[in-house]
N, C-alpha and C positions, 0 to 999 in steps of 0.2 A: 501526242507527239512522241515519236519513237526515240528511244535512248540509243546513242551511238555505241558500238561495241567498245568495251574497255572503259567506258565512262561509269562513274559511280553516281548514285542518286543520294542526295542528302536527305536525312529523315526530316519529317515535318517538325517545325518548332514546337516545344512543349506548350501545352495549354496552361496559361497562368490564370488561376482563379483570384478574384479580388480578395484581399485579406478581410477577416471578420472585423467588424467594427469593435472598437475598444470596449464599448458597453456590453456587447454580447460576450466577449471573452471574460469580462469581469463577472458577469452573472454566472457563467459556466463554472468559474473557479469558486466564487463565493457561495453559490447555492448549497453545495454539500458541506463546505467548510464551516460556515457560521452555525448551523444547527449542531454539527458535531462538536464544535468548540463549546457552545452554550450547554449542551447536555453533559459534556465531559466536566466542565467546571461546576455545574450544578450538583453532580453526583460524586465529585471527587472527595468530599469530606463527609458525606452522609454515611451513617453506620450501616453495615451489612449490604453494601452495594457491590462488593467485589465478587466476581464469579470464582469458582474453584481454581481454574487455571491461572487467573490473575493473582489470586492469593498465594499460590505456590510460587509463581514467578517473583512476586514481591518478597516472599520469605527467603527464597534462594538468593536473591540479589543482596540481601543483608549479610550473607555468610561470606567467609573467606574461601579461597580456592580449595584448601584442604578439607573444609567442611562440605563443600559441594561435591568433591570427589568421594568422600565417605558416604554421603547421601546417595550418590549415583550407584554405589556398590550394592545398595539394599533395595533399589527400585527397578522395576521393569520399565525402562524408558521407551521401549518400542511400541507399547500399546497405550492408547489414551485412557486416562482415568475416567471412570463413570461414577456418578452418584445415584442413589436410588431414593 
């Protein structure tokens, strides 16, 4: 059917997908969360489980701002630390 001159054509209505069932959404959220939580809680109090960057972050978090500033003056913060 031809469109008369000067008339506008409405866009088609958006396609609405049915929402995911609540069970699927729960699985998608809980599947990565539960193992992460379990492993984190399991290793949180074990000895020698901190990686180097975590240990540095923990140590710096215990300092006040002046001590952090003093530490930053003696470190090259632009390059990542590597251990051999």
